[in-house]
N, C-alpha and C positions, 0 to 999 in steps of 0.2 A: 935602726930608725929610732928617733926620739919623739917625745911628746911635749906639747906646749898647751897647758890647760889654763884658760882665762877665767879669773875670778875677780876682776876689777869692776869699775863702774860705781855709780852712786845708788842704783836701784830706785830711782825716783818714782817709777810707775808702780812700785809695790809699797809705797808709804801708806799707812804708818808702820807697816811691818819692818821696814828697813831703817827706821829711825834708831833702832837699838842694836843693829847687827848687819852682817853681810848677807845679801839675798841668797848667796850660794849655800848658806847653811840652813835655809828654810827646808823643812822636811817634806818629802813626798812619799807616801806610804811608809812613814816613820823613818826614812833614810835621808840624811842631808843631801841636797840636790847635787853638790859637787862630787859626791861619791859615785854617782851614776857615770859621770864622764871619766873619772879616774878608772873605774872598773872596765869601762868600754875600751879605754886605751890599753889597759893591762891585758884584757882578753884578746886584743889584737896583736899581742906579742911585744908590746912596748913597756919596758920596765924602767926606763930612765926618762924622767919628765921634769919640766920646770913649770911652776905655778906662778902666774902673774897676779900680784896683789895690788889692789887699788887703794883709794883713800879710806874705804871702810873695810878694814882687814880683820876685825875682831873675830877670833875663833878659828880662822882657817889654819894657821900654823899649829894651834893647839890640837885641832882635829887630825891633821895629816902628819904632823911631825916630819921625820925624815923619810916617811913612806914605808918603813919596814913592817909596820903593822898590817899593811895591805899588799906586801910582796913586791914593792917597787922602790925606786930611789927618787926622792923628791927634793928639789932645790927651789929657791924662790927668787923672783924678779920683782922689783918695785916699779910700779907705774903710778906715781902720786896723783896725777890728773888723768881722767879718762879721755885720752886723745885719739882713740880709735883702735880697731883691731890691727891695722897695719903698723901703727906705732908700737903696739905690744910685740909684734913680730920683729920690728926693728931692734927693740931692746934685747931680744933673745939671740941676736946674731952670734955673740961670743959663746953663749951657752950651747948652741947647736953644733959648733965646731965643724961646719961644712957638711954635716950629714942631712939627709932628708928628714923631715919631721911632720907630725900631724898637729895642726892647730885645732883645738876643740873648745868651743864655747861652753863654759861651765854651767850655764843656765839652759842648755839644750837637753832635750830628752829624745833619744832615738831607740825604737824597739830593736833595731838590727845591730846597734853598736857601731864600731868603727872598722871592723874587719874587712868588709867589702871594699872600702876606700883604700886601705893599705894594700890589699891584694891587687886592685886595679892599677895602682901606681907601680907596683913591682913588675907586673906582667906587660904593661903597655909601653914602658919607656917614656912616659909623659914627663914633662917638667912640673906639672901641677895637676892634681885631681881634686875637683870640688864636688861636694854633695849638693844635690838639688832635689826639690820636691814640687810637684804641681799643687798650686794653692788657688783658692777662690779670689783672694784680694792681693795680688802680687805687689801693688803699690806700697804695701807696708814693709817690703823686704828689699834686699838686694836681689836683682833679677838678672838671669842670664838668657841670652839668645843663641840659638843653635843654628849652624849651617853645615850640611853634609856630615853630621855626626860629631862635629867639633864645636867648642865654645867660640862664638864669634864676637860677642859683646857681653860686658858685665856693667850694669848700671845700678846705682844706689837709689832705692825708693823712687822710681820714675813716676811722674804724674800720669803718663799715658803708656803703660807697659805694653811692649810688643810681644811679650811672652808671659806664660803663667808659671814659669819655673823659678822658684825662689831658692836662694842660697840657704842651706840649713845649718850652717855654723860648724861644718867639718871640712877642713882643707888639708890636703897633703902637698907639701911644697918641697921642691929641690932648692939648692943654694941660690939659684937665680933670683928668688923672691927678694933677697936682701938688696940687690941692685935696684929692683923695682921700688921698694919702699923708700930708698934714698932719692929716687928720681921724682916721685909724685909730690904734689903740693897739698896742703890742707884744704878740705872742702869748705863751703860757706859756713858750715856749723863748727869749723875749727878742728876737725878730726882728719887723720890720715885714713882714708877709706880703703878697705880691703878690696872692694870692687875696682878702685882705680889702680891698685897694684896688679890685680889680675888682668885688667885691660892693658896695662903697660907690658906685661908678659906677652899677651896676644899680639900686640902691635910690634913687638920686638922679634916675633917669629917663634916664640916658645910654643910648645905643644901643651895645650890646656884641654883636659877632658872632664866631662861631667859624669858622675855616678848617681843615678836616681835612687832614692831611698826605697826600701821595701818595708812594709808595715807602717806604723804610725811615726810621726815626728811632731814634737811639741816645743814651741818657743815659749818659755815660761815667764814672759815679761809682765803679765798682769795677774791680778788675783783670779780672774776667771780662767786664765790659762793654767794656773796652779791647780785649781779644783778639777779642771778637765784632765790634767796630767795625772793627778791622783786617781781618777777613774780609770785611766788607761793602764796604769801600773797595777791597780788592784784587779783588773780583769785577768791577770795571770797569777793571782794569789793562790797559794796552796793551803789547804786546811791543816792546821797544826795547833794543838792545845798543850802548852807547857804549864799554864796556870790552872785554875780550878773553875769548874762550871757546876754550880750547886743544883741539887735536885729541884724540880719544878720551875726551872728557868727554860726558856725556849731559844735554842740556837739552831739556825737554819742556814744551809749553804756553806760556802767556803769562809771560814772564820779562823784567824790566827790570834791566839791568846798567849802573850808573853809570860815569862816566869813571874811568879808572885802576884799575878793579876787574878781577879775574881769576878765572875759574873754571878750576881746574887740571884736567889730564888725569886721568881716573879718577873725577872728582867727578860726582855726579848731582843735578840740580836739576829739580824738577817744579813748574810754576807752578799758580796764580799766585804768583809770588815777586818781591819787589823788593829789589834790592841797591844800596846807596848808592855813594858815591865812595871810591876807594882801599881797597877791601875785597878779601879773598882767601878763596875757597872752596877748601880744600886737597884733595889727592889722597885719594880714598876717602870723602870727606865726602858725606853725603846731606842735601839740603835739600828738605823736602816742601812740599806746597801750603799757601797762606795764611800764609806766613812773610815778615816784614819784617826785613831786615838793614841796619843803618845804615851810616854812613861809618866808614872805618878799622877795620873789624871783621876779625878773623882767625879763621877756622874751620879749625883744624888737624886735628881728627878729631871723629868722632861723627855723630849724626843729629839733625836739628831739624825740627819740623813744627808748623804752626798756632801760631807763636810770634812774639814781637817781640824782636829782639836790637838794642839801641840802640848809639849811636856809641861807638867805641873799645873794644869788648869783645873778649875772646879766649875761644874755646871750644876746649878740648882734652880730650875725654872719651870714654870707651868707652860712655857711657850714651846713651840716646835721650831727648832733651828735647822735651816736647810741652806744648801749651796754656800756654806760659810767657811771662813778661815779664822780661827781663834789663836792668836799668838801665845807664846809660852808664858806660863805663870799668871794667867789671867783668870778672872772670875766673872761668870755670867749668872745673874740671879733675877728673881721676880720680886716686884714690889708688893704684889698681892695676887689673890686668886683671879684667874682669868681663863676664858676658854682658849685652848691652844690654837694659835694661828702661826703660819709659817713666817719665820724671820730670817732674813739674809744679813749676815754680819761679817765685817772685816775688822778684827780687833787686834791692835798691836800688842807687843809684849808687856807683861806686868800691868795690865789694865783691869778695871772693874766696870762692868756694865750691868745696870739694873733695868729690867724690862717690865 
């Protein structure tokens, strides 16, 4: 079985963070988002995969290369315009060579990974297995309706959903899907919808089954989703200190400190917190739970909680930063002394913010 890992799209909902790079390279718990999908495919036994690149492709090939660093083989497919998941599948037909394959959205995070979907496909004899999850607002997603244990309908973002089962962005397809994507027409938004391809399979008598996810699932389409995904991943963080923790600092709970990083005396860090390589948490700085601090970050002053501070940033402020995402190589500082109050920030790469 092969894998198809999608890393296309413009990432418009994540601007300004995606003005300078591909959204799939944004880090969650200090790991580029796309690596979660790659590792889930690899852990499901898939070592041959194609990555679909969109118009904003910077950094993806540089990170993944030929896949050998991650124990897999990676090739690339160009999708210059984001014309839908089904269009990406269509582009992959020659690469899949008639084998079944897993299509995995690169901005998806699943606690359980992809193994259960692959196993369901193998034992069921189905033509297609799709991942689903019960959600509160199904109108935001592709939705499936079930009848007698089988998928009866698949609808893209229905105004009046008849089901609360959303597609989670993991699909195991047999070769029949390529006929489906050739037969469907673009939707009103100009895309080939994967829900239409799935519906074509159903209407043609194919056996389509749904595998409900266990554990959490997160679509990381917005900044709020990214911060929440960071919380979910950090819930499984293990305590590990490779850097140094000076005497008279206060470190509580599960904290991961990378090589050459320092938590200075008088600093307080309450986990779960992950700190990358070569970073400094200065004297008097407070880092609260569910915070990710990347590589080469300098926290000179201030308080940070439930936030993501990416590589190369400097934080030197009297303010309290909460529920925030600070893009790479950015600086947040204060104009003058002030009583700390919570600030929520979304800062793109290489920015300077004065509070």
